[in-house]
Every structure is written in C-alpha cells, then in structure tokens.
C-alpha positions as CSV (number, residue, x, y, z in Angstrom):
1,X,-27.1,-135.3,7.8
2,X,-31.0,-134.9,7.5
3,X,-31.9,-133.9,4.1
4,X,-33.6,-130.8,5.3
5,X,-30.4,-129.7,6.6
6,X,-28.6,-130.0,3.3
7,X,-27.8,-126.8,1.6
8,X,-29.8,-126.5,-2.0
9,X,-27.7,-125.2,-5.1
10,X,-29.2,-121.7,-4.9
11,X,-28.4,-121.2,-1.1
12,X,-24.6,-122.4,-2.0
13,X,-24.2,-120.1,-4.8
14,X,-25.7,-117.1,-3.1
15,X,-23.4,-117.7,-0.2
16,X,-20.4,-118.2,-2.1
17,X,-21.0,-114.7,-3.8
18,X,-21.6,-113.1,-0.4
19,X,-18.4,-114.6,1.0
20,X,-16.3,-113.9,-2.1
21,X,-17.2,-110.3,-2.0
22,X,-16.6,-109.9,1.6
23,X,-13.2,-111.6,1.3
24,X,-12.3,-109.4,-1.6
25,X,-13.3,-106.4,0.7
26,X,-11.0,-107.5,3.5
27,X,-8.1,-108.2,1.2
28,X,-8.2,-104.5,0.2
29,X,-7.8,-103.4,3.9
30,X,-4.8,-105.4,4.7
31,X,-1.9,-103.1,5.8
32,X,0.9,-102.2,3.5
33,X,4.4,-102.4,5.1
34,X,5.3,-99.6,7.8
35,X,1.4,-98.7,7.9
36,X,-1.1,-98.8,10.8
37,X,-2.7,-102.3,10.7
38,X,-6.4,-102.6,10.7
39,X,-8.4,-103.9,13.7
40,X,-7.8,-107.6,14.6
41,X,-11.5,-108.3,14.2
42,X,-11.2,-107.3,10.6
43,X,-8.4,-109.7,10.0
44,X,-10.0,-112.3,12.0
45,X,-13.3,-112.0,10.0
46,X,-11.2,-112.0,6.7
47,X,-9.6,-115.4,7.7
48,X,-13.0,-117.0,8.6
49,X,-14.5,-115.7,5.3
50,X,-11.7,-117.5,3.2
51,X,-11.8,-120.6,5.2
52,X,-15.7,-120.5,4.6
53,X,-15.3,-119.7,0.8
54,X,-13.0,-122.7,0.4
55,X,-15.8,-124.8,2.4
56,X,-18.3,-123.5,-0.1
57,X,-16.5,-124.3,-3.1
58,X,-15.7,-127.9,-1.7
59,X,-19.5,-128.3,-1.2
60,X,-20.1,-127.0,-4.9
61,X,-17.3,-129.4,-6.2
62,X,-19.0,-132.5,-4.0
63,X,-22.3,-131.6,-5.6
64,X,-20.8,-131.7,-9.1
65,X,-19.2,-135.0,-8.4
66,X,-22.2,-136.6,-7.0
67,X,-24.6,-135.4,-10.0
68,X,-21.8,-136.7,-12.4
69,X,-21.9,-140.2,-11.2
70,X,-25.7,-140.2,-10.9
71,X,-25.8,-139.2,-14.5
72,X,-23.3,-141.8,-15.7
73,X,-25.2,-144.6,-14.1
74,X,-28.4,-143.4,-15.6
75,X,-27.0,-143.0,-19.1
76,X,-25.5,-146.8,-18.6
77,X,-28.9,-148.1,-17.6
78,X,-30.8,-146.7,-20.7
79,X,-28.0,-147.5,-23.2
80,X,-28.2,-151.1,-21.9
81,X,-32.0,-151.1,-22.0
82,X,-31.9,-149.8,-25.5
83,X,-29.3,-152.5,-26.6
84,X,-31.6,-155.3,-25.2
85,X,-34.7,-153.8,-26.7
86,X,-33.2,-153.5,-30.2
87,X,-32.0,-157.2,-30.0
88,X,-35.4,-158.2,-29.1
89,X,-36.9,-156.2,-31.9
90,X,-34.8,-157.8,-34.6
91,X,-35.7,-161.2,-33.3
92,X,-39.5,-160.4,-33.5
93,X,-39.1,-158.8,-36.8
94,X,-37.6,-162.1,-38.0
95,X,-40.4,-164.1,-36.3
96,X,-43.0,-162.0,-38.0
97,X,-41.5,-162.4,-41.5
98,X,-41.3,-166.1,-41.1
99,X,-44.9,-166.1,-39.9
100,X,-46.0,-163.8,-42.9
101,X,-44.6,-166.6,-45.3
102,X,-46.4,-169.5,-43.3
103,X,-49.6,-167.5,-43.5
104,X,-49.2,-167.1,-47.4
105,X,-49.0,-171.0,-47.6
106,X,-52.1,-171.5,-45.3
107,X,-50.1,-172.8,-42.4
108,X,-51.2,-170.1,-39.7
109,X,-54.1,-167.9,-39.7
110,X,-53.7,-164.2,-40.8
111,X,-54.8,-162.7,-37.3
112,X,-51.7,-164.3,-35.8
113,X,-49.4,-162.6,-38.3
114,X,-51.1,-159.3,-37.4
115,X,-50.5,-160.0,-33.7
116,X,-47.1,-160.5,-34.3
117,X,-46.6,-157.3,-36.3
118,X,-48.3,-155.3,-33.7
119,X,-45.8,-156.7,-31.3
120,X,-43.1,-155.3,-33.6
121,X,-44.6,-152.1,-33.7
122,X,-45.0,-151.7,-29.9
123,X,-41.3,-152.3,-29.6
124,X,-40.3,-150.0,-32.0
125,X,-42.4,-147.3,-30.1
126,X,-40.7,-148.7,-26.8
127,X,-37.4,-148.0,-28.4
128,X,-38.3,-144.5,-29.4
129,X,-39.3,-143.9,-25.9
130,X,-36.0,-145.0,-24.4
131,X,-34.1,-143.0,-27.0
132,X,-36.1,-139.8,-25.6
133,X,-35.3,-140.8,-22.0
134,X,-31.6,-141.1,-22.8
135,X,-31.6,-137.5,-24.6
136,X,-33.4,-136.1,-21.5
137,X,-30.8,-137.6,-19.0
138,X,-27.9,-136.3,-21.2
139,X,-29.5,-132.8,-21.5
140,X,-30.5,-132.6,-17.8
141,X,-28.4,-135.0,-15.9
142,X,-31.6,-136.2,-13.9
143,X,-34.0,-139.2,-14.2
144,X,-36.6,-138.2,-16.9
145,X,-39.8,-136.7,-15.6
146,X,-43.4,-137.3,-16.6
147,X,-45.3,-135.0,-14.5
148,X,-47.3,-132.6,-16.6
149,X,-45.9,-129.7,-14.4
150,X,-42.3,-130.9,-15.0
151,X,-40.0,-128.0,-16.6
152,X,-39.0,-128.1,-20.0
153,X,-35.4,-129.0,-20.6
154,X,-33.3,-126.5,-22.4
155,X,-36.4,-125.6,-24.1
156,X,-37.5,-128.9,-25.1
157,X,-40.8,-130.6,-23.9
158,X,-39.9,-134.2,-23.4
159,X,-43.1,-134.7,-21.5
160,X,-45.3,-134.1,-24.5
161,X,-43.2,-136.1,-26.8
162,X,-43.4,-139.1,-24.4
163,X,-47.3,-138.7,-24.4
164,X,-47.3,-138.5,-28.2
165,X,-45.7,-141.9,-28.4
166,X,-48.1,-143.3,-25.9
167,X,-51.1,-142.2,-28.0
168,X,-49.3,-143.6,-30.9
169,X,-49.1,-147.0,-29.3
170,X,-52.9,-146.9,-28.4
171,X,-53.8,-145.9,-31.8
172,X,-51.8,-148.9,-33.3
173,X,-53.5,-151.2,-30.8
174,X,-56.9,-149.7,-31.7
175,X,-56.3,-150.4,-35.2
176,X,-55.6,-153.9,-34.5
177,X,-58.6,-154.7,-32.6
178,X,-61.0,-153.1,-35.2
179,X,-59.3,-155.0,-37.7
180,X,-59.7,-158.1,-35.8
181,X,-63.3,-157.6,-35.2
182,X,-64.2,-156.9,-38.9
183,X,-61.9,-159.7,-40.4
184,X,-62.6,-162.6,-37.8
185,X,-64.7,-162.0,-34.7
186,X,-67.7,-160.6,-36.6
187,X,-68.1,-163.6,-39.0
188,X,-67.7,-166.2,-36.2
189,X,-70.4,-164.6,-34.3
190,X,-72.7,-164.3,-37.5
191,X,-72.0,-168.0,-38.1
192,X,-72.8,-168.9,-34.3
193,X,-69.2,-170.1,-33.5
194,X,-68.6,-167.4,-31.1
195,X,-71.2,-166.0,-28.5
196,X,-72.4,-162.4,-29.1
197,X,-71.0,-161.4,-25.4
198,X,-67.5,-161.7,-26.8
199,X,-68.4,-159.4,-29.7
200,X,-70.0,-156.8,-27.1
201,X,-66.9,-157.0,-24.9
202,X,-64.6,-156.3,-27.8
203,X,-66.5,-153.4,-28.8
204,X,-66.4,-152.1,-25.2
205,X,-62.8,-152.5,-25.1
206,X,-62.5,-150.4,-28.3
207,X,-64.8,-147.7,-26.7
208,X,-62.4,-147.6,-23.6
209,X,-59.3,-147.3,-25.7
210,X,-60.8,-144.5,-27.7
211,X,-61.5,-142.6,-24.4
212,X,-57.8,-143.3,-23.1
213,X,-56.7,-141.7,-26.2
214,X,-59.1,-138.6,-25.6
215,X,-57.3,-138.8,-22.2
216,X,-53.8,-138.3,-23.7
217,X,-55.3,-135.4,-25.7
218,X,-56.3,-133.7,-22.5
219,X,-53.2,-134.0,-20.9
220,X,-51.3,-132.6,-24.0
221,X,-53.4,-129.5,-23.8
222,X,-52.8,-129.3,-19.9
223,X,-49.2,-129.5,-20.7
224,X,-49.2,-126.9,-23.2
225,X,-51.0,-124.4,-21.2
226,X,-48.9,-125.0,-18.0
227,X,-45.8,-124.2,-20.1
228,X,-47.6,-121.1,-21.5
229,X,-48.0,-120.0,-18.0
230,X,-51.9,-119.9,-18.1
231,X,-52.4,-122.5,-15.4
232,X,-50.4,-123.4,-12.2
233,X,-48.8,-126.8,-11.2
234,X,-51.4,-127.3,-8.6
235,X,-54.2,-126.8,-11.2
236,X,-52.5,-129.2,-13.6
237,X,-52.2,-131.8,-10.7
238,X,-55.9,-131.7,-10.0
239,X,-57.1,-131.7,-13.6
240,X,-54.6,-134.6,-14.2
241,X,-55.9,-136.3,-11.3
242,X,-59.5,-135.7,-12.6
243,X,-58.6,-137.3,-15.7
244,X,-57.4,-140.3,-14.0
245,X,-60.6,-140.6,-11.9
246,X,-62.9,-140.2,-14.8
247,X,-60.8,-143.3,-16.6
248,X,-61.3,-145.4,-13.4
249,X,-64.9,-144.6,-13.4
250,X,-65.4,-145.6,-17.1
251,X,-63.5,-148.8,-16.5
252,X,-65.5,-149.6,-13.3
253,X,-68.9,-148.8,-14.8
254,X,-67.8,-151.0,-17.9
255,X,-66.8,-153.7,-15.7
256,X,-70.2,-153.7,-13.7
257,X,-72.2,-153.6,-16.8
258,X,-70.5,-156.5,-18.6
259,X,-70.6,-158.6,-15.2
260,X,-74.4,-157.9,-14.9
261,X,-75.0,-159.1,-18.3
262,X,-72.9,-162.2,-17.9
263,X,-74.7,-162.8,-14.5
264,X,-78.0,-162.8,-16.3
265,X,-76.8,-165.3,-18.7
266,X,-75.4,-167.8,-16.1
267,X,-78.5,-167.4,-13.9
268,X,-80.6,-168.4,-17.1
269,X,-78.3,-171.4,-17.3
270,X,-78.3,-172.4,-13.8
271,X,-82.3,-172.3,-13.8
272,X,-82.3,-175.1,-16.5
273,X,-79.4,-177.2,-14.8
274,X,-76.7,-176.3,-17.3
275,X,-74.1,-175.2,-14.8
276,X,-73.7,-175.3,-11.2
277,X,-74.7,-172.6,-8.5
278,X,-70.9,-172.2,-7.7
279,X,-70.3,-170.5,-11.1
280,X,-73.1,-168.1,-10.6
281,X,-71.5,-167.1,-7.0
282,X,-68.2,-166.5,-8.6
283,X,-69.7,-164.1,-11.0
284,X,-71.8,-162.5,-8.3
285,X,-68.8,-162.0,-6.0
286,X,-66.8,-160.1,-8.9
287,X,-69.8,-158.0,-9.5
288,X,-70.0,-156.9,-5.8
289,X,-66.2,-156.1,-6.1
290,X,-66.8,-154.1,-9.4
291,X,-69.5,-152.2,-7.7
292,X,-67.4,-151.2,-4.7
293,X,-64.6,-149.9,-7.2
294,X,-67.4,-148.0,-8.9
295,X,-68.3,-146.2,-5.8
296,X,-64.9,-145.4,-5.0
297,X,-64.3,-143.9,-8.4
298,X,-67.4,-141.8,-7.9
299,X,-66.2,-140.6,-4.7
300,X,-62.8,-139.6,-5.9
301,X,-64.2,-137.6,-8.7
302,X,-66.7,-136.1,-6.5
303,X,-63.9,-134.9,-4.1
304,X,-61.7,-133.7,-6.9
305,X,-64.6,-131.7,-8.1
306,X,-65.1,-129.8,-4.7
307,X,-61.2,-129.2,-4.8
308,X,-61.4,-127.5,-7.9
C-alpha cells in the first residue's frame, strides 16, 4: 500500500475512540427478552462498528510489533558498534602507552606520541557519542535524530549533547595542532628545514577549525531557542543552512588564497627552469575549480539571505 494511504498513529487512536464510543452506545440499545427490537439498521451498524473496532486494534497491534522489531535491530546495531569501538580503544591505549615508553628512550619522536594520544581521545569521544545514540533509541524507539528542530526525547535534549561532543573533539584536535606548531613546525621553519608555506597552511587550518567551533556554538544557541519556542522549525533550518553556507564560503576562500600563493611560487620557479610547466598548469586547474566553488558558496549564501 502506498505510504500516503497508511493510517498514522493519531488517526488510528481517534478512530478507535470514536468506534468504541459508538459500539458501547449500540450495545445499550440491544433489546431485552420479550421487548420490542430496535431498528435493523441500528443492529447492523453496531455489528459493523464492532468489526471495525477489531480492525483498528489489529492495526495498532501490528504497529506496535513493527516498532518493536525495528527498535531491537537498532539497539543491536549500536551495541555491536560499541563493543567494536571499545575493543579498538583498548588496543590504541596499549599502543600509545608503548609509544610513550619508546619516546622516553629517544626511539621515536614526541609528536608521534601526541598523535597517538589524540587518536585515543577521539575514539573515547566516539564511544561517548555511540552511548548517547543507544540511550536515545532505548528512550524513543526510533533512530537518533540530529536535526536542530528534532523534538526532545522525554525532556532530554540529545541533539545538544551530541553537538557538545562534536565541539569537544574539535577542541582536542585544535589543541594538538597548536602544540605541533609550537613544538616542532615553528622551529623547523626558523631553521629553514620546512618552507614558510607549510606554517601558513597550518595556521589557516587552525583558524578554520576555530570557526567550526564557533559554528557549533551557533547551532547550540539555535537549538536552545527552538526548544524554548522562540523560533520555528523552518527558521531553524534556514539559519542552520546559512551556517553551513558560511562554512563552505570560508573553506573555499581559504583554498583560493592558498592556491594563489602556491601558484605564484611555482610560476617563479618555472621562470628560472626549476620546475616544468605541467606542474604550474595542475595548480592553475585546481585554482579554477576552487574559484568555481567559491562562486557557488557566495550564491548559496545570497539565496539563503533573501529567504530569511
């Protein structure tokens, strides 16, 4: 049957109530022994109401069964996912611990240990997120929802909790990048062992990640406003898309700026015969593509601004 013809739960509940009321009314009209019978149409309608009522009960029972098996499957998937993630986390913890000992003996670099520790932290946050998803499925019986306009589940705001975890992951990664720049990259650039461009790219990446954390903060504010009833679902969706458009615009602009600098450097090297023209053309093509992405991001932001 097409989905458009399937009765939703609200319709079924209302129909059941109406039919039950009518069935009880008809039952009161049944004749006692030796008394005048009520009209046939009344009896007929009473029988039809009874049949329909049983049909409604069957629909509700089927709905309950359907929801039950889906919930069981979703829970099983999440529980399996959690088992795998926990096993991987334990393995990564052991690896990081061994790497730390090797670093203390000078066998590997300190930044390698920091990278492994960051992986462990990310996995731990992933487990926290999966735990949260599992709790939501158990509470709602449905697949976890991440839309900013999704309803709270029994008074709990799972959407904001997931956003807070995403923010924590970005903050961890940002701290690691800053530490890498301070401890290793800066000194290598100062010694002339690494080109200045790499330092610039790392700093641009940090700025982009800081902006992403800001985007999550915006989403948390939007979510709070929606749950408070001061903004509609449509307004939330438009504002959220605007946040995505602004992020895409930042990324596209950053890519264009980076490629322009790289192209200038390569063109200077080509002029003195250090590299071939092909290498320059590759970057020129990448720049053209990035500029097209930038134009698209600008257009999307403009359209969303007019919708608001």
